[in-house]
Structure formats: structure tokens, C-alpha cells
C-alpha positions in Angstrom: -5.4 -11.8 -3.1 -6.8 -8.0 -3.2 -8.9 -6.3 -4.8 -6.5 -4.7 -7.6 -4.5 -8.4 -7.9 -7.8 -10.0 -8.6 -8.7 -6.7 -11.1 -5.3 -7.5 -12.8 -5.3 -11.1 -13.0 -8.9 -11.3 -14.6 -7.7 -8.1 -17.4 -4.8 -10.9 -18.5 -7.5 -14.0 -18.3 -9.9 -11.9 -20.5 -12.9 -11.6 -18.1 -12.4 -7.7 -17.4 -12.3 -5.7 -20.2 -10.0 -2.7 -18.5 -11.0 1.1 -20.1 -8.8 2.6 -22.7 -6.8 5.6 -21.3 -5.2 7.8 -24.2 -2.7 10.9 -22.9 -1.6 13.1 -25.7 -3.1 11.0 -28.5 -1.7 7.9 -27.2 -2.4 5.2 -25.2 -1.8 4.4 -21.7 -1.7 1.1 -19.0 -5.3 1.3 -17.0 -3.5 0.0 -14.0 -1.2 2.3 -14.1 -2.9 5.4 -14.5 -5.1 4.3 -12.0 -2.2 3.8 -9.7 -1.0 7.3 -10.3 -4.9 8.8 -9.8 -5.4 6.9 -6.6 -1.5 8.2 -5.1 -2.6 11.7 -6.2 -5.6 11.4 -3.8 -4.2 9.3 -1.5 -1.5 11.7 -0.9 -3.6 14.8 -0.6 -6.5 12.7 1.7 -2.8 12.1 3.9 -3.1 16.0 3.6 -6.4 16.1 5.3 -8.6 16.9 2.4 -11.2 15.3 1.0 -12.8 13.9 -2.4 -16.2 13.5 -3.8 -16.6 10.2 -5.6 -14.0 8.0 -3.3 -13.5 7.3 0.3 -10.0 7.0 2.0 -11.7 3.3 3.0 -12.2 2.7 -0.7 -8.5 2.8 -1.8 -7.5 1.5 1.5 -9.4 -2.1 1.0 -9.1 -2.2 -2.9 -5.4 -2.3 -2.4 -5.5 -4.1 1.5 -3.6 -1.4 2.9 -3.3 -1.4 6.8 -3.2 2.1 8.9 -5.7 3.9 10.0 -5.1 7.2 7.9 -4.0 8.1 4.7 -0.3 8.6 6.3 -0.1 5.7 7.6 -0.9 3.8 3.8 1.0 6.0 2.0 3.8 4.2 1.9 2.4 1.2 1.5 0.8 2.4 -1.2 4.1 3.8 -2.6 5.6 -0.1 -2.2 3.0 -1.1 -4.7 2.9 0.8 -7.1 6.8 0.1 -7.4 6.0 -3.6 -7.7 3.7 -3.0 -10.5 6.2 -0.9 -12.1 8.5 -3.8 -11.6 6.3 -6.0 -13.0 5.7 -4.5 -15.8 9.7 -4.0 -16.7 9.6 -7.5 -16.3 7.5 -8.5 -19.7 
């Protein structure tokens, strides 16, 4: 189980309190927000940019991605995003 999956499970069980995320005055899902920010970061990393505060290795470890570069892992990450969106629709 990846760290992302563990965090989701802990939030469901109530052992992890996720921060409230507000956009335009309404609250949005924390994990969805996290996925979108990390997709933005990973997409730019695939083009050769670096970020302060987060590294490719951290994203790779958190989501359990396999590959040598951000470009290699981007498709896998998009698959994780799709699975998460489907799981939200099934609720």
C-alpha cells in the first residue's frame, strides 16, 4: 500500500485529519486538490523544471510510481488520478 493510499485510509478511519481546502468560497476534497497540485508539479518536472519544497523522488515515493524520470511516471500518475475520480463517483 502506497503512502497516498495509507493517507486516504487513515482519513476514512478518522485517524488523520486532513486540512480544509477552500477555492472560491467553497470547500473541496483535500486528496483531489493534492492530486491536482502534484500533477501540475510532475508535468513541469517532466519538461525539466524543478520546484522548491518538493522533489520528484518525494512524489514518486508517495504515490509508488515506477520509472527513472518524471516523464516516465506521468502516465502512471494520470492513472492514479483516474482511479481516484472513479472512486469518488462510486460514493
